[in-house]
N, C-alpha and C positions, 0 to 999 in steps of 0.2 A: 190774107196774114201771110206775110213772108217767112221762108224758112229762117231759121236759128242757124248762126253759123258759129263755128269751133272758138273765134274769139269771144263772140258775146258770151256764151256758155263759160269759159274761163273767167270771164269779167263778172258774172254772177257768181260763178263760185267764190273770185277770189273777194267780192262784196259780202258773202255768206260767212266767209271764215275772217274777215274783218269786223263784221257784225258779233260774231261768236267771241273774237277776241277779245273785244271791247266791252262787253258785257261781262266775260270773266274777270277782266281789269276791274269794271266798277265793280262788283259783287268782292272782290281783293280787298278794294280802296277803302269801301265801306267798314268792313270787316277791321281792318287797320286801324281807322279813323274813331272806330269803337274800342278796339283794344287801347288807344293810346288816350282816350276819355278816361276808361275805367284806369289805368297807370296814372295819369294826373290826379284823379281822385286820391288815390290809393298814397302818392307822396303826399297829398295835402292832406290827407288822416293822421299819416307819419308823423309829418312835421308837427300838428296839430298836437298830437299825443306826446311828441317826444321833448320840446321844448319845456313842459312842466316838468316831464323827469327829469330834463337836464339842470332845471333852476332846483329840485328838491337834491339832486347827485349835486350841486354846488353848495347848496346849505349842509346838507350831510357832512362832505368835507370841511368846511368853515366849523362846524359843531365841534368833528374829530380833532382838528387843529387845536380850537379853544382847552379840549380837554388833555389833550397831549402837554400844551402847557402848563397848563395845573398839576398834573402829573410831575412834569417835571420839575415844577416849584416845589412840591411834597417831596420829591426824592432830594432835593438838594437841603432842606428844612431836617429830613432825618438825618443825612450825614452830615450835618452842621453837630444835632444831637448826640449821635453816636462820638464823634469825635469828642465833644463836652463832657460828655459821660466816660470817655477813656481818659482825660484828663484828669476828672474827678477822682476815680478810681484810683490813677497813680498818684495824685495827692493825698488819697487817705490812706494809702497803703505803703507811701513814704514816710507821713505823720504818724501814723496808730503803728504801724509795724513793729518799727525798731523796740518801741517801748513794749508792747505786747509780748515780744518776745523774751525781753529782759524780765517784766512781770513772771513768766512762765517759767523760764529759767531759776529764776529766786524761790518762786512757789517750790518747784519743784525740788531745791537745794534744803528749801527748809522742812519740809516732810522728810526729804531722806536724813536729817540731822537730828530732826525729832523723834525718828522712827527706831532709838535707841541700839539695837543689834543690827552691825552691818552686816554680820556673818550671815543671819538669815536672810536679810533682804538681797545678798549676793548669790543663795542658794536657791531662793525662791525665783530669780529671773536669771534663768543659766545665759550666760554667755555665748555667742555663737561667731565663729572664725568663717570668714569669706573665704574660698577659694576659688578662683576665676570664675567669677557672676555666682557662685553656689555656696550657700551659708551652710556649716556643720557643726551642730549641736554641740554644747560641750562635753555629754556625754560621751560620743562618738571620739571626738579628740581625746579622752581620758583611756580609751580602750584601747586607740592605738598607740598613745605613750606605753599601755603598758605591756603590748604587744612587742614592743620592740625592745 
């Protein structure tokens, strides 16, 4: 056997270093491949679950739009009914309001005319005087006149 030179030892060390480096790289690549396979499977599963969810969401949005259209139609119908009711009440008030006031006034006049003594009626219903937004009973007015 011949003696081993320094260059041969260096060559063996470099070869061992490269072997170790290639082994680490092979392990890292194997783990990276495993991670990529798991990621691909995860993306496929998410896609499989997301497509039906998106279809359901799309159907829900369409249903909500249909309901909104129905509510809009109902609201416009209610607005039309409200305007018709307002017009009807205005018509009824203008048609019957005037004659009813006249009938009430006539009835009041007849009662007053038939109630014999006007003095008693005026004494029963004491008149009030309005002074700057307040009413003053007739009795107080009389007292004020007596004091003056």
